[in-house]
Steps between C-alpha positions, in 0.01 A plus 500: 500500500629843392414791713452805289364859535133577410610707209824338399733692259795278510328191383687376180795336658231342745319339208821369366565320826139357496563385144831338573378308804211360318686394181819381654379355837126455467445746790177694513521866636216709626523878543336644814504845674530504876131590537392210285717258712326644818147454337565154335774341720516254795750291679398133557566325833816332340646850388406483144415825339195503287389792282165489308501117562845455350796379726803713477854368527695829457416875557708721282475872599503745219321744738502557868815706517357853559253644750270570204444125459339491846222759496271305738499215749395264238851519330668439833265207582601350159868536573449332849301215343761418248773516758315256733463241214752233386528656161855606403514878511729699266578681717390401843437788717830448698703500178303801373609693819854401449508718193399816676731801556464457880643149488783623282584750756485253784744265307745778465533546879819357680487131607163434311652309211678265739148362593476364155841446368816335661775561243668827598635553146163477347356735774775757413412471126142558563567805724704658210177499296301685749408871466437692823150447623347681798162527672361853546542475878870552447509875560858560403451339149161677446688831585770411257245415238325831541824686464620283201190358336680409176709240685189308597183320376182492699323164451151377598412147564382459143564294186556620151620847353363843576508493879833614605593853587808689384688824522345799667181297531683287762547826727134599465370155564718445808398831653136410443533145640673622818213742568244207439701245699373163612419259231585760229872437576490134516360485142827609360879429509800701396738353259851620396465607136713301246665686215583238229713581190304589193552356155386557154214264395242467217141508642189394295163639607194503274702364209741796525870447575713777665821511688525642857728475794360218722538308824389137556378293789564131517252273700568130547205262509492212743275200551424404853258231621443367844261289704513638852865472603606269212653693204427321181642735230745809557662589181578787254292493186570808281519868511311826401695811376328831503655806324388862530629835391734631759307810559187295630476440867244215478570167327181307473432334158119451533492855647663629172831616635727225374534241230595140504856419420747205477849446608806482252800341664854569387852456635601846376590766741293802452543854673728334754268231614448136403144426360 
């Protein structure tokens, strides 16, 4: 079962997955909104999830990642119903929460990685990849961000592009959030702004190709499957490269700020670095 938004715009790759599963594996997929699951779904005594009289083995979330997806208690009830079932959730609520900015901030704190990893060399390598991450109750960092807003990004607990705050807007937002206090502060984190090197690239949009200075972001895909404490699969399985013009702050593809790209590996030394 694929969980989708009521007025889904990003549907074409979803239908490709539905087609592939049916033709290659004989798997039937149904598409439901959260409100439809609440109205049509139930969990049997043995844990089986049933929606509109059909048993569901896997729940694949293509919605449910933003507050707008939960306009009423019905959507929250649907999420709880699915979590309480024995169906495989992609992602489960715990795995979903691991991807939030707040968890990234917690992992960056001293002695936290040691709870999950034993190899000191691996821990050191991971820490080299971390940017600075702070909660808004750190008054010294907030003061520094107000004085030097271009060195920070203010990030909400949201997915996708179009939500981060940059530049002078960081200063204005922090001053406003400090006045509001309470839950308003906990809804955001501060992150050290990264300034990657820009490179010339050809971008195609609307059938038109043009050259521009760009920066890219590489994301690695992983496959993780567990049954309670037993890990069944934990492996890498591909990547996603997003490229945007260097003058753009945001980087979401579906949001219209970036384009999909691919890696070209070479052993040549370019601009003093190995690529």
